[in-house]
C-alpha positions as CSV (number, residue, x, y, z in Angstrom):
1,M,-239.0,148.5,-30.5
2,K,-237.1,145.3,-30.0
3,R,-233.8,144.7,-31.9
4,F,-233.1,141.3,-33.4
5,R,-229.9,139.8,-31.9
6,A,-228.3,136.7,-33.5
7,P,-227.6,134.0,-31.0
8,R,-224.0,134.1,-29.7
9,A,-223.2,130.6,-31.2
10,L,-224.4,131.7,-34.6
11,A,-222.3,134.8,-34.6
12,T,-219.2,132.9,-33.6
13,A,-219.7,130.4,-36.3
14,A,-220.0,133.1,-38.9
15,L,-216.8,134.8,-37.7
16,L,-214.9,131.5,-37.9
17,G,-216.3,130.9,-41.4
18,A,-215.0,134.3,-42.5
19,F,-211.5,133.6,-41.2
20,G,-211.6,130.2,-42.9
21,L,-212.4,131.9,-46.2
22,L,-209.5,134.3,-45.8
23,A,-207.1,131.5,-45.0
24,A,-208.2,129.7,-48.1
25,C,-207.4,132.7,-50.3
26,T,-204.0,133.4,-48.7
27,P,-201.1,131.6,-50.4
28,P,-199.0,129.4,-48.1
29,E,-195.7,130.9,-46.9
30,A,-192.6,129.5,-48.4
31,P,-190.7,127.3,-45.9
32,A,-187.5,128.8,-44.4
33,V,-184.5,127.8,-46.6
34,P,-181.6,126.5,-44.6
35,T,-178.2,128.2,-45.0
36,T,-174.6,127.0,-44.6
37,N,-171.3,128.9,-44.3
38,W,-168.7,127.8,-46.9
39,K,-165.0,128.6,-47.3
40,F,-162.7,128.0,-50.3
41,E,-159.0,127.5,-49.7
42,T,-155.8,126.6,-51.5
43,N,-154.3,123.4,-50.1
44,T,-151.1,122.6,-52.0
45,V,-148.9,123.9,-54.8
46,R,-146.3,122.0,-56.8
47,V,-143.8,124.0,-58.9
48,N,-143.5,121.9,-62.0
49,N,-141.5,124.5,-63.9
50,S,-140.2,127.6,-62.2
51,Q,-141.5,130.8,-63.6
52,D,-138.3,132.7,-62.4
53,K,-135.9,130.2,-63.9
54,V,-133.1,131.6,-66.2
55,C,-131.0,129.1,-68.2
56,V,-127.7,130.1,-69.9
57,L,-125.5,127.1,-69.9
58,V,-126.8,126.4,-66.4
59,C,-130.2,127.2,-64.8
60,V,-130.5,129.6,-61.9
61,N,-133.4,131.1,-60.0
62,T,-135.2,127.7,-59.9
63,H,-137.2,128.6,-56.8
64,D,-140.6,130.5,-57.0
65,E,-142.7,132.4,-54.5
66,P,-146.2,131.1,-55.3
67,Y,-149.5,132.4,-54.0
68,S,-153.2,132.4,-54.8
69,L,-155.4,135.4,-55.6
70,N,-159.1,134.8,-55.7
71,I,-161.8,136.8,-57.5
72,A,-164.8,135.6,-55.4
73,F,-168.4,136.0,-56.4
74,R,-171.9,135.1,-55.4
75,V,-175.2,135.6,-57.3
76,K,-178.8,134.4,-57.1
77,V,-180.2,133.1,-60.4
78,G,-183.0,135.2,-61.6
79,Q,-182.7,137.9,-59.0
80,P,-181.7,141.2,-60.7
81,G,-178.7,143.0,-59.2
82,S,-177.8,140.2,-56.8
83,A,-174.2,139.7,-57.8
84,Q,-171.5,140.4,-55.3
85,T,-167.7,140.2,-55.8
86,F,-164.6,140.6,-53.6
87,V,-160.9,139.9,-53.7
88,V,-158.9,137.7,-51.4
89,E,-155.1,137.5,-51.8
90,G,-153.0,134.9,-50.1
91,N,-149.5,135.4,-48.8
92,A,-146.7,134.1,-50.9
93,H,-144.5,131.3,-49.7
94,N,-140.8,131.8,-50.4
95,D,-138.5,129.3,-52.1
96,V,-140.6,126.4,-53.5
97,G,-138.2,124.7,-55.8
98,E,-138.9,122.9,-59.1
99,G,-140.3,119.5,-58.4
100,Q,-141.3,120.4,-54.9
101,T,-144.9,120.3,-53.5
102,Y,-145.7,122.7,-50.6
103,T,-148.8,122.5,-48.3
104,M,-150.1,126.0,-47.8
105,Q,-150.3,127.3,-44.2
106,G,-152.4,130.0,-42.5
107,S,-152.8,133.1,-44.6
108,E,-151.1,131.4,-47.5
109,R,-154.3,129.4,-48.1
110,A,-156.2,132.6,-49.3
111,R,-159.3,131.6,-47.3
112,T,-162.4,132.9,-49.0
113,N,-165.6,132.9,-47.0
114,F,-169.2,132.7,-48.2
115,A,-171.5,133.2,-45.2
116,G,-175.1,132.1,-45.1
117,V,-175.4,130.5,-48.5
118,Q,-179.0,129.3,-49.2
119,M,-179.2,125.6,-49.7
120,V,-182.4,125.0,-51.8
121,D,-184.3,121.8,-52.8
122,L,-186.9,121.3,-55.4
123,L,-189.8,122.4,-53.2
124,D,-187.9,125.6,-52.2
125,L,-187.6,126.5,-55.9
126,A,-191.3,125.8,-56.5
127,M,-192.2,128.1,-53.6
128,G,-190.1,131.0,-55.1
129,A,-186.7,130.6,-53.4
130,K,-183.7,131.5,-55.6
131,L,-180.8,129.2,-56.3
132,E,-177.6,130.8,-55.0
133,V,-174.4,130.4,-56.9
134,V,-171.0,131.1,-55.3
135,G,-167.6,130.8,-56.9
136,V,-164.0,131.7,-57.2
137,W,-161.8,132.6,-60.1
138,T,-158.5,131.7,-58.6
139,W,-155.2,132.9,-60.0
140,A,-152.0,131.1,-59.5
141,M,-149.4,133.9,-59.0
142,E,-145.7,134.2,-58.6
143,E,-144.5,137.1,-56.5
144,D,-142.1,139.6,-57.9
145,F,-142.1,143.3,-56.9
146,I,-145.4,144.8,-57.8
147,G,-148.7,143.3,-56.5
148,V,-151.9,143.0,-58.6
149,N,-154.5,144.0,-56.1
150,S,-155.5,147.2,-58.0
151,A,-156.0,145.3,-61.2
152,A,-157.7,142.4,-59.3
153,N,-160.3,144.9,-57.9
154,T,-160.9,146.2,-61.4
155,V,-161.5,142.7,-62.6
156,A,-163.9,142.0,-59.7
157,D,-166.0,145.0,-60.8
158,A,-166.1,143.6,-64.3
159,V,-167.1,140.1,-63.1
160,K,-169.9,141.6,-61.0
161,A,-171.3,143.6,-64.0
162,A,-171.1,140.5,-66.2
163,L,-172.9,138.2,-63.7
164,N,-175.7,140.8,-63.2
165,S,-176.1,140.9,-67.0
166,T,-176.3,137.1,-67.3
167,V,-176.8,134.8,-64.3
168,A,-178.9,137.3,-62.3
169,A,-181.1,137.9,-65.4
170,T,-181.4,134.2,-66.2
171,S,-184.5,132.1,-65.5
172,L,-184.1,128.5,-64.3
173,P,-185.4,125.9,-66.6
174,S,-188.5,123.9,-65.6
175,D,-186.5,120.7,-66.0
176,A,-184.0,120.5,-63.1
177,N,-181.8,118.3,-65.3
178,Q,-181.0,121.3,-67.4
179,I,-179.9,123.6,-64.6
180,V,-176.2,122.9,-65.0
181,S,-176.2,123.5,-68.8
182,T,-178.3,126.6,-68.4
183,L,-175.8,128.1,-65.9
184,L,-172.8,127.2,-67.9
185,S,-174.4,128.8,-70.9
186,A,-175.0,132.0,-68.9
187,V,-171.3,131.9,-67.7
188,G,-169.6,130.8,-70.9
189,I,-169.2,132.0,-74.4
190,G,-172.2,134.1,-75.3
191,G,-172.6,134.9,-71.6
192,A,-170.4,136.3,-68.9
193,F,-167.2,135.1,-70.5
194,T,-168.0,137.1,-73.7
195,I,-168.5,140.2,-71.7
196,L,-165.3,139.7,-69.7
197,G,-163.3,138.9,-72.9
198,T,-164.1,142.4,-74.1
199,T,-163.9,144.3,-70.8
200,L,-160.7,142.8,-69.5
201,L,-158.6,143.8,-72.5
202,R,-158.5,147.3,-71.0
203,I,-156.5,146.1,-67.9
204,T,-152.7,146.5,-68.3
205,G,-149.7,147.1,-66.1
206,L,-146.5,145.7,-64.8
207,Q,-147.3,143.4,-62.0
208,D,-146.6,140.0,-60.4
209,D,-146.6,137.1,-62.8
210,A,-149.9,135.1,-63.3
211,V,-149.0,131.5,-64.0
212,G,-152.6,130.5,-64.8
213,S,-156.1,130.5,-63.5
214,R,-159.3,128.4,-63.2
215,M,-162.8,129.0,-62.1
216,Y,-164.8,126.9,-59.5
217,I,-168.6,127.3,-59.2
218,G,-170.6,125.9,-56.3
219,L,-174.4,125.5,-56.3
220,G,-176.3,125.9,-53.0
221,V,-178.5,122.9,-53.4
222,R,-179.5,119.9,-51.2
223,G,-181.8,116.9,-51.2
224,D,-183.3,115.6,-54.4
225,L,-182.1,118.7,-56.3
226,G,-178.6,118.0,-55.1
227,N,-178.8,114.5,-56.4
228,I,-179.9,115.8,-59.8
229,I,-177.0,118.3,-59.9
230,D,-174.5,115.5,-59.0
231,S,-175.8,113.4,-61.9
232,T,-175.6,116.2,-64.5
233,V,-172.4,118.1,-63.7
234,G,-170.3,115.9,-66.0
235,T,-172.5,116.3,-69.0
236,V,-171.4,119.8,-70.1
237,P,-167.7,120.8,-70.4
238,F,-166.6,123.8,-68.4
239,P,-165.9,126.8,-70.7
240,T,-162.5,128.4,-71.2
241,L,-161.5,132.0,-72.0
242,A,-158.3,133.1,-73.7
243,I,-157.5,136.8,-73.1
244,P,-155.1,137.8,-75.9
245,A,-152.0,140.0,-75.5
246,I,-152.0,140.4,-71.8
247,T,-151.1,138.2,-68.8
248,I,-153.1,140.1,-66.1
249,P,-155.8,138.9,-65.8
250,P,-154.7,135.3,-66.8
251,D,-156.6,133.1,-69.2
252,I,-159.3,130.9,-67.7
253,E,-158.1,127.5,-68.5
254,G,-161.2,125.7,-67.4
255,G,-162.7,124.8,-64.0
256,Q,-165.5,122.9,-62.4
257,I,-169.2,123.3,-61.4
258,F,-170.6,121.2,-58.6
259,R,-173.0,120.9,-55.6
260,L,-171.5,122.5,-52.6
261,G,-170.7,119.6,-50.2
262,S,-170.2,117.0,-52.9
263,P,-166.9,115.1,-52.9
264,A,-165.8,116.9,-56.0
265,S,-166.2,120.3,-54.2
266,L,-164.5,119.2,-51.0
267,S,-161.3,118.1,-52.7
268,I,-160.3,119.7,-56.0
269,T,-157.0,118.1,-57.0
270,N,-154.4,118.0,-59.8
271,Q,-155.3,121.4,-61.2
272,L,-152.7,122.4,-63.8
273,M,-152.1,126.2,-64.0
274,N,-150.3,126.8,-67.3
275,Q,-151.0,130.1,-69.0
276,P,-149.4,129.8,-72.5
277,S,-148.0,133.3,-72.4
278,V,-146.1,132.8,-69.2
279,D,-143.1,130.6,-68.5
280,G,-143.6,128.0,-65.8
281,D,-146.5,126.0,-64.6
282,Y,-147.9,124.8,-61.2
283,T,-150.2,122.0,-60.1
284,M,-152.5,123.0,-57.3
285,S,-155.2,121.6,-55.1
286,F,-158.2,123.5,-53.5
287,G,-161.4,122.7,-51.7
288,F,-164.7,124.0,-50.4
289,S,-165.6,123.1,-46.8
290,T,-168.0,124.4,-44.1
291,Y,-167.0,126.7,-41.2
């Protein structure tokens, strides 16, 4: 009995047609998202009013030992459990007098690295990529006798928990013009700041003096999305957080949110650190840059 055999050309055509059907049913792969390494550093400090100063007829101890301490964090918006935190403490510089401005050197700069930050555009978000947020809650400190590293690590744990409960659980709006306001709502009152305001009251102890603090949040965006972020960052005020009755951690006196790589992120100048509960105040400058 003869068996029917399909012509070779016909069988090949059928096989190619099947592969074509499979390809049509398979969603396209998301394009690879470029990454960039960023670092945050303290550039200068000016002692406007010495924290150590004592005045009885004449003023003495008018020189401070300023340094920066950073509670660093990174988190992906809408990716549960993605928050990470760590602490970076800069070395203090001895004897910066009232009215003097000092340019930080080497380890005094409290260099804080964020390696491999995803830099997304609108198409990346549409294909399912996550917007990555990195930031620093930087404390202006004056060195005395007892460091704050233990308390700072406790604060970092609280920040991580707060970000996982808010930013990591937040969905981005469909309108890219609303991204900044959405993120600041997730961070501010009713969001992470509210959680921190309750949690941080448990931290006490005799430590170095916190002159003040601010928070800086950088968004890993590029292209058209970067342009949208640049045009909307000034539309919503940055939140503040007063922490009553304690000086460690310090009040968050404001801050900035921006696109990483924007002029505003590269040079953050004239930042007044002036926690009401502590004598003395500094003016400091910072910046994000690539490495």
